[in-house]
C-alpha positions as CSV (number, residue, x, y, z in Angstrom):
1,M,-43.5,20.1,-4.2
2,I,-41.9,16.6,-3.4
3,T,-39.2,17.6,-5.9
4,R,-38.3,20.8,-4.2
5,L,-37.9,19.0,-1.1
6,R,-35.7,16.6,-2.2
7,R,-33.6,18.9,-3.9
8,T,-33.2,21.2,-0.6
9,Y,-32.8,17.8,1.5
10,G,-30.0,17.0,-0.8
11,R,-28.4,20.3,-0.6
12,L,-28.0,19.9,3.5
13,R,-24.9,19.0,5.3
14,L,-24.4,15.5,6.1
15,G,-24.8,16.3,9.9
16,T,-28.0,17.9,9.2
17,R,-29.4,15.0,7.2
18,L,-28.5,12.3,9.4
19,A,-29.9,14.5,12.1
20,L,-33.1,15.1,10.8
21,G,-32.9,11.0,9.9
22,L,-32.5,10.4,13.3
23,G,-35.2,12.4,14.5
24,A,-37.8,11.2,11.9
25,L,-36.4,7.5,13.2
26,S,-37.1,8.6,16.6
27,L,-40.7,10.2,16.0
28,V,-41.7,6.8,14.7
29,V,-40.7,4.9,17.9
30,F,-42.2,7.5,20.1
31,A,-45.3,7.2,18.0
32,V,-45.1,3.7,18.5
33,V,-44.4,3.6,22.0
34,G,-47.4,6.2,22.3
35,T,-49.8,4.6,20.8
36,A,-49.1,1.1,22.5
37,L,-48.9,2.7,25.9
38,T,-52.3,4.8,25.1
39,T,-53.6,1.5,24.1
40,Y,-52.9,-0.3,27.0
41,M,-54.0,2.8,30.0
42,R,-57.5,2.7,27.8
43,G,-57.6,-1.2,28.4
44,Y,-56.7,-0.9,31.7
45,L,-59.0,1.7,32.9
46,E,-62.2,0.1,31.3
47,R,-61.2,-3.4,33.0
48,Q,-60.9,-1.3,36.5
49,L,-64.4,0.3,35.2
50,G,-66.2,-3.1,34.3
51,D,-64.6,-4.5,37.7
52,Q,-66.5,-1.2,39.1
53,L,-69.7,-2.4,37.6
54,R,-69.5,-6.1,38.2
55,L,-68.8,-5.2,42.1
56,V,-72.0,-2.6,41.9
57,Q,-74.3,-5.2,40.3
58,I,-74.1,-7.7,43.1
59,V,-75.3,-5.1,45.4
60,Q,-78.1,-4.0,43.0
61,T,-78.9,-7.5,42.3
62,K,-79.7,-8.1,46.1
63,D,-81.9,-4.7,45.7
64,A,-83.8,-5.5,43.1
65,S,-84.6,-8.7,44.0
66,A,-86.2,-7.4,47.1
67,H,-87.8,-3.9,45.9
68,G,-88.6,-4.9,42.3
69,T,-86.5,-2.1,41.1
70,V,-83.2,-0.3,42.3
71,R,-83.9,2.2,44.9
72,R,-80.4,3.5,45.6
73,Q,-77.6,4.9,43.0
74,P,-74.1,3.8,43.6
75,Y,-72.5,6.9,42.0
76,Y,-73.2,10.2,40.3
77,G,-73.8,10.2,36.7
78,W,-74.8,6.1,36.9
79,Y,-77.8,4.8,35.6
80,T,-79.6,1.3,36.7
81,A,-82.3,-0.3,34.7
82,V,-84.2,-3.5,35.2
83,Y,-86.1,-5.0,32.9
84,D,-88.5,-7.6,32.6
85,V,-87.6,-9.9,29.2
86,S,-89.7,-12.3,27.6
87,G,-90.6,-13.2,24.0
88,G,-87.6,-11.5,23.0
89,S,-88.4,-8.2,23.9
90,A,-87.9,-6.0,27.0
91,H,-90.0,-3.9,29.3
92,L,-88.6,-1.3,31.7
93,R,-89.4,-1.3,35.2
94,T,-90.5,2.0,36.8
95,P,-89.6,4.1,38.6
96,A,-85.8,3.5,37.3
97,D,-83.1,6.0,36.9
98,V,-82.6,6.0,33.3
99,P,-81.2,8.5,30.4
100,S,-83.9,10.1,28.3
101,D,-82.4,7.5,25.7
102,T,-83.0,4.3,26.9
103,A,-82.3,2.5,23.2
104,P,-79.2,1.4,24.1
105,L,-79.7,-0.1,27.4
106,T,-82.9,-2.1,26.2
107,A,-80.7,-3.6,23.2
108,L,-78.2,-4.8,25.9
109,A,-80.7,-6.3,27.8
110,E,-82.5,-8.1,25.1
111,T,-79.3,-9.6,23.8
112,R,-78.3,-10.5,27.4
113,A,-81.6,-12.7,27.6
114,R,-80.4,-14.5,24.6
115,T,-77.1,-15.6,26.4
116,S,-75.9,-17.1,29.6
117,T,-72.9,-14.9,29.7
118,E,-72.4,-11.4,31.3
119,L,-72.0,-8.7,28.3
120,F,-70.1,-5.2,28.4
121,R,-70.7,-2.8,25.7
122,T,-69.4,0.7,25.3
123,V,-71.8,2.9,23.8
124,D,-72.6,6.9,23.0
125,I,-76.1,7.9,24.9
126,A,-77.5,10.6,23.1
127,G,-77.5,13.8,25.1
128,E,-75.0,12.1,27.6
129,G,-72.0,10.6,26.4
130,T,-70.0,7.3,26.3
131,Y,-71.1,4.9,28.8
132,R,-69.8,1.5,29.9
133,L,-72.5,-1.0,30.2
134,R,-73.0,-4.4,32.1
135,A,-76.1,-6.9,32.1
136,C,-76.5,-9.3,34.1
137,E,-79.9,-11.8,35.3
138,V,-81.3,-10.8,38.5
139,E,-83.5,-13.9,38.4
140,P,-85.2,-15.7,35.3
141,G,-86.9,-13.3,32.8
142,V,-85.5,-10.0,34.9
143,V,-82.0,-8.5,33.6
144,L,-80.4,-5.6,35.2
145,V,-78.3,-3.0,33.3
146,S,-75.9,-0.9,35.0
147,A,-74.2,1.8,32.8
148,A,-71.3,4.0,34.3
149,P,-69.9,6.9,32.2
150,M,-66.5,7.0,30.8
151,A,-65.9,10.6,31.0
152,D,-63.1,10.0,33.6
153,V,-61.6,7.4,31.7
154,E,-61.6,9.7,28.4
155,A,-60.0,12.6,30.3
156,T,-57.0,10.3,32.0
157,V,-56.6,9.3,28.3
158,R,-56.4,13.0,27.0
159,Q,-54.4,13.7,29.6
160,L,-51.6,11.1,29.0
161,V,-51.9,12.0,25.7
162,T,-51.1,15.1,26.1
163,V,-48.4,14.5,28.5
164,Q,-46.7,12.3,26.0
165,V,-46.9,14.6,23.1
166,V,-45.2,17.6,25.0
167,A,-42.9,14.8,26.2
168,F,-42.0,13.5,23.1
169,T,-41.9,17.1,21.4
170,L,-39.4,18.0,24.0
171,A,-37.4,15.0,23.9
172,L,-37.4,15.3,20.0
173,L,-36.3,18.6,19.9
174,A,-33.4,18.0,22.4
175,F,-32.5,14.7,20.6
176,V,-32.3,16.4,17.4
177,V,-30.4,19.6,18.9
178,I,-28.1,17.7,20.9
179,G,-27.4,15.1,18.3
180,R,-26.4,17.9,15.7
181,R,-24.1,19.0,17.5
182,M,-22.4,15.7,18.6
183,L,-22.6,14.7,14.8
184,R,-21.0,18.0,14.0
185,R,-18.1,17.1,16.4
186,G,-17.9,13.8,15.2
187,L,-17.9,14.9,11.4
188,K,-15.5,17.7,12.1
189,P,-12.7,15.5,11.1
190,L,-14.3,15.1,7.7
191,S,-15.0,19.1,7.0
192,D,-10.7,19.0,7.9
193,M,-10.1,16.5,5.3
194,A,-12.2,19.2,3.0
195,Y,-10.6,21.8,3.7
196,T,-7.3,20.1,3.3
197,A,-8.4,19.1,0.1
198,H,-9.3,22.9,-0.8
199,G,-6.1,23.6,0.4
200,I,-4.5,21.1,-1.8
201,A,-6.8,22.1,-5.0
202,S,-5.2,25.8,-4.4
203,H,-1.7,24.5,-5.3
204,D,0.1,24.9,-9.0
205,L,0.7,21.1,-9.3
206,T,2.2,21.9,-12.3
207,D,5.3,23.7,-10.8
208,P,7.9,21.1,-10.6
209,E,8.8,22.0,-7.1
210,A,5.2,21.1,-6.2
211,R,4.6,19.6,-2.9
212,L,1.7,18.9,-0.8
213,P,2.5,20.2,3.2
214,L,-0.9,19.7,4.1
215,R,-2.6,17.0,6.1
216,A,-5.2,15.8,8.1
217,D,-4.0,16.2,11.6
218,R,-7.2,16.2,13.7
219,K,-7.7,13.7,16.0
220,G,-11.4,12.0,17.2
221,G,-14.2,11.0,15.2
222,G,-14.0,7.2,15.6
223,P,-12.2,4.3,14.3
224,E,-14.1,4.9,11.2
225,V,-12.9,8.4,10.7
226,E,-9.5,7.4,12.1
227,E,-9.3,4.8,9.0
228,L,-10.3,7.4,6.6
229,R,-7.7,10.3,8.1
230,T,-4.8,7.5,7.6
231,A,-5.9,6.4,4.2
232,F,-6.6,10.3,3.2
233,N,-2.9,11.2,4.9
234,T,-1.5,7.9,2.8
235,M,-2.8,9.1,-0.5
236,L,-1.4,12.6,-0.3
237,E,2.2,10.9,0.6
238,H,1.7,9.1,-2.4
239,I,0.9,12.1,-4.8
240,D,3.5,14.2,-2.6
241,D,6.0,11.2,-3.8
242,S,4.6,10.8,-7.3
243,L,5.0,14.7,-7.5
244,A,8.8,14.3,-6.6
245,V,9.6,11.6,-8.8
246,R,7.4,13.3,-12.1
247,A,9.5,16.7,-11.0
248,E,13.2,14.7,-10.9
249,A,12.0,12.7,-14.3
250,E,11.0,16.1,-15.9
251,Q,14.2,17.8,-14.6
252,R,16.3,14.6,-16.1
253,L,14.5,14.6,-19.1
254,R,15.3,18.2,-19.9
255,R,19.0,17.4,-18.9
256,F,18.9,14.5,-20.9
257,V,17.1,16.3,-24.2
258,A,19.6,19.3,-23.4
259,D,22.8,17.0,-22.9
260,A,21.8,15.0,-26.3
261,S,21.0,18.0,-28.5
262,H,24.7,19.3,-27.7
263,E,26.2,16.2,-28.0
264,L,24.9,15.9,-31.6
265,R,25.5,19.8,-31.9
266,T,29.2,19.3,-31.4
267,P,29.7,16.7,-34.7
268,L,26.9,18.6,-36.6
269,M,28.7,21.7,-36.6
270,S,32.3,19.9,-37.6
271,V,30.5,18.3,-40.4
272,R,29.2,21.5,-41.3
273,G,32.6,23.5,-40.7
274,Y,34.6,20.7,-43.0
275,A,32.0,21.0,-45.5
276,D,32.2,24.8,-46.0
277,L,36.2,24.4,-46.3
278,F,35.2,22.6,-49.6
279,Q,34.0,25.7,-51.3
280,Y,37.8,26.7,-50.6
281,A,40.5,25.9,-53.6
282,A,42.6,24.6,-50.8
283,A,40.2,22.0,-49.7
284,N,40.2,21.0,-53.6
285,E,43.4,19.6,-53.4
286,P,43.6,15.9,-53.5
287,A,45.5,15.4,-50.2
288,E,43.6,18.4,-48.4
289,R,40.5,16.8,-49.6
290,D,41.3,13.4,-48.2
291,R,42.3,15.0,-44.8
292,H,38.5,16.7,-44.5
293,L,36.6,13.7,-45.7
294,A,38.5,11.7,-43.2
295,R,37.4,13.8,-40.1
296,L,34.0,14.0,-42.0
297,R,33.9,10.5,-41.7
298,A,34.8,10.3,-38.4
299,E,32.7,13.0,-37.1
300,A,29.6,11.0,-38.9
301,A,30.8,7.6,-37.7
302,R,31.0,9.2,-33.9
303,M,27.5,10.6,-34.5
304,G,25.9,7.4,-35.8
305,V,27.6,5.9,-32.6
306,L,25.5,8.4,-30.3
307,L,22.6,7.7,-32.4
308,D,22.6,3.9,-31.7
309,D,23.2,4.0,-28.1
310,L,20.3,6.3,-27.6
311,L,18.5,4.3,-29.9
312,L,19.2,1.2,-27.8
313,L,18.6,2.8,-24.8
314,A,15.5,3.9,-25.7
315,R,14.3,0.4,-26.8
316,L,15.6,-1.2,-23.6
317,D,13.5,1.8,-21.6
318,A,10.5,0.8,-23.6
319,A,10.5,-2.9,-22.7
320,E,9.5,-4.0,-26.3
321,V,8.3,-7.4,-26.9
322,E,10.9,-7.8,-29.5
323,T,13.7,-7.0,-26.9
324,P,17.1,-6.0,-28.7
325,L,18.5,-8.7,-27.1
326,R,19.8,-12.3,-29.1
327,C,20.3,-14.5,-26.3
328,A,22.0,-18.1,-26.4
329,G,24.4,-20.4,-24.4
330,T,27.5,-18.6,-23.8
331,D,30.6,-19.4,-22.0
332,L,31.1,-16.3,-19.8
333,T,34.9,-16.9,-19.0
334,E,35.7,-17.2,-23.0
335,L,34.0,-14.1,-23.2
336,V,36.1,-12.6,-20.4
337,R,39.3,-13.4,-22.4
338,E,38.2,-12.1,-25.7
339,A,37.6,-8.5,-24.2
340,A,40.9,-8.9,-22.3
341,D,42.7,-9.5,-25.8
342,A,41.0,-6.5,-27.3
343,F,41.6,-4.2,-24.6
344,R,45.5,-5.6,-24.7
345,A,45.5,-4.8,-28.3
346,G,43.9,-1.1,-28.2
347,H,45.4,0.0,-24.8
348,P,49.1,-1.7,-24.6
349,G,50.2,1.3,-21.7
350,H,47.3,-0.2,-18.9
351,P,49.1,-3.4,-18.0
352,L,45.7,-5.8,-17.9
353,T,45.6,-9.1,-15.6
354,V,42.7,-11.9,-15.8
355,D,41.3,-14.4,-12.9
356,T,39.0,-16.7,-14.0
357,G,39.0,-18.8,-11.1
358,H,42.5,-20.4,-11.4
359,G,41.4,-23.0,-13.6
360,A,38.1,-23.3,-13.4
361,G,35.7,-24.8,-15.5
362,P,33.6,-22.8,-18.5
363,V,30.8,-20.8,-16.8
364,R,28.1,-20.9,-19.0
365,L,25.2,-18.8,-19.3
366,R,22.0,-18.2,-21.6
367,L,23.1,-14.5,-22.6
368,D,23.6,-12.2,-25.5
369,P,27.3,-12.4,-26.0
370,V,27.8,-9.1,-28.5
371,R,25.8,-7.2,-25.8
372,I,27.8,-8.4,-22.5
373,R,30.7,-8.1,-25.0
374,Q,29.6,-4.6,-25.4
375,V,29.2,-4.0,-21.9
376,L,32.6,-5.3,-21.0
377,D,34.3,-3.7,-23.6
378,N,32.8,-0.3,-22.3
379,L,34.0,-0.7,-18.6
380,L,37.4,-1.8,-20.1
381,T,37.7,1.7,-22.0
382,N,36.1,3.7,-19.3
383,A,39.2,2.6,-16.8
384,A,41.8,3.1,-19.7
385,V,40.2,6.6,-20.5
386,H,40.1,7.7,-17.0
387,T,43.0,6.8,-15.5
388,P,46.7,7.8,-16.9
389,P,48.8,5.5,-18.4
390,G,50.3,2.4,-16.6
391,T,47.5,2.2,-14.2
392,E,46.6,-1.3,-13.5
393,V,43.5,-2.9,-14.5
394,S,41.9,-6.2,-13.4
395,L,39.4,-8.6,-14.7
396,T,37.8,-11.2,-12.3
397,V,35.4,-13.6,-13.2
398,S,33.7,-16.0,-10.3
399,A,30.3,-17.6,-9.8
400,D,28.3,-19.0,-6.9
401,A,24.6,-20.4,-6.2
402,A,23.3,-16.6,-6.6
403,G,25.1,-16.0,-9.9
404,A,28.0,-15.2,-12.4
405,Y,30.2,-12.1,-11.7
406,V,32.8,-9.9,-13.4
407,R,34.6,-7.6,-11.8
408,V,36.3,-4.6,-13.7
409,T,38.9,-2.5,-11.3
410,D,41.3,-0.4,-11.8
411,A,43.5,1.3,-9.8
412,G,43.3,5.0,-10.9
413,P,42.8,8.1,-9.2
414,G,38.8,6.8,-8.2
415,I,35.6,8.7,-8.2
416,P,34.7,11.3,-6.1
417,D,31.6,10.7,-3.7
418,T,29.7,13.1,-5.0
419,D,29.7,11.4,-8.4
420,R,28.8,8.2,-7.3
421,D,25.0,8.7,-7.1
422,R,25.0,10.0,-10.7
423,I,27.7,7.9,-12.2
424,F,25.3,5.8,-14.2
425,D,23.3,8.7,-15.3
426,R,23.2,9.8,-19.3
427,F,25.6,12.2,-20.5
428,Y,27.2,12.3,-17.3
429,R,30.9,13.0,-16.7
430,V,32.9,12.8,-13.7
431,D,35.6,14.8,-15.5
432,K,33.4,17.9,-17.1
433,A,36.9,19.5,-18.5
434,R,37.5,16.3,-20.6
435,S,37.3,16.4,-24.1
436,R,34.8,14.6,-25.9
437,D,37.2,12.6,-28.7
438,R,39.2,11.1,-25.5
439,G,36.1,11.0,-23.0
440,G,33.4,9.9,-25.0
441,S,29.9,10.8,-25.1
442,G,28.5,9.9,-21.3
443,L,26.3,7.0,-22.5
444,G,29.0,4.2,-21.9
445,L,28.0,3.3,-18.5
446,S,24.3,4.0,-19.2
447,V,24.3,1.9,-21.8
448,A,26.1,-1.1,-20.1
449,R,23.9,-0.9,-16.7
450,A,21.0,-0.9,-19.4
451,L,22.1,-4.1,-21.1
452,V,22.8,-6.3,-18.1
453,E,19.5,-5.1,-16.6
454,A,18.0,-6.1,-19.5
455,H,19.5,-9.6,-18.8
456,G,18.0,-9.7,-15.4
457,G,21.3,-8.6,-13.5
458,G,22.5,-5.7,-12.0
459,L,25.9,-3.6,-12.6
460,H,27.1,-1.1,-9.3
461,L,30.0,0.7,-8.5
462,D,31.9,-0.9,-5.3
463,R,33.1,1.3,-2.5
464,E,36.8,0.3,-2.0
465,E,39.7,2.3,-1.1
466,G,42.3,3.7,-3.6
467,L,40.7,1.6,-6.4
468,T,37.4,1.7,-8.7
469,T,35.8,-1.7,-9.1
470,F,32.6,-2.1,-11.7
471,T,30.7,-5.3,-10.8
472,L,28.9,-7.1,-13.4
473,R,26.1,-9.6,-11.8
474,L,24.4,-12.2,-14.3
475,A,21.9,-14.6,-12.6
476,V,23.0,-18.2,-13.3
477,P,20.1,-20.3,-14.9
478,A,18.5,-23.2,-13.1
479,P,19.5,-26.7,-14.3
480,P,17.4,-28.4,-16.8
């Protein structure tokens, strides 16, 4: 039974449980207050009755002294007895107005004879009810015992208890009903949050375009509920942003896989096509065979470079413990001069100027010279490939307290604003119609930025009218 009640209570709503709990607490408070009030009232009435007995016995003592007994009864239902006490026993004087059961009165008279203080006692007299007794000494050896009925006191206490029960019951019902309504109103924002949560649960979050438009907007409920609502909405904003980031990442991953498959498919198809040519007699001639083998090697080399770039990007993205960088103390200025010499040899149609700070000293950094040289070569090659012959290209080296900078600038046609935000995306090309033999795989700038960021620096595209400038920033190490 108790287990069933616990289960039933556990299934109740929070507002109902709080209202019942407050009702139970109020019931305990009402019971304590009622008991204390009733006890105090009973004691007060008994003291009042005792005072009344004391005043009555003053008159009765004089009457008993003059006549030997009390001739006049003060109130209806009261009893008075005069006892002669000797040798520890009490003998009733007659005539006396006493009940048929005089044992309680006699016992009190005998007790009074052995003490010098006034005595009060509440007793049940057979056939009469509850009485309040008081005994006093009239003269030596004579004791007066008066008995006052407590029916009025008991009736008053019963009426008080009845009034308390009715009043406390009505107050408890009103407290529970009104408290339940107030709790429901106060907990309404929590119900709204639950409704919002159910609405979110009905959304298909596997959809790449999934968003969480629902929010808990109902006000009220106090500071605590307001804090919970704010935290709830903040959580929804975070989830919504995470879903957007996940959708974007999935879209980029799908695009990356598609682009990688397409880039690998082209050299593979070329290798397959040239291999098929060897089935023909013309391909077995020495000159023809050498030409086809050269093309096969070129396609294989191109595919190898593409796979190397993909592997390097994967290792950089994974943040492996063993980083692919091999850092050493290097003069950045000398590295720029070497890259410039290689560019002049490979692209004689593009005049190149180098500015290393007008004879300033070397800029020594701790970096991987091979990888930074790869970054410089990628940036210079990008400037040569995407500009017409004769376009001027410049290399500038500078350093300050914040870091070392290398700027690669060309005066070519520039990059449209619509392509600037995606210029560092993998497999992204500004000119979609450019051939892969000339335009590359679209990984050069992605690899360059990843390598620079692996060094703790940054690579970004500056906005300059009529110029395309890539700025490479490397942190300057603190002096030892």
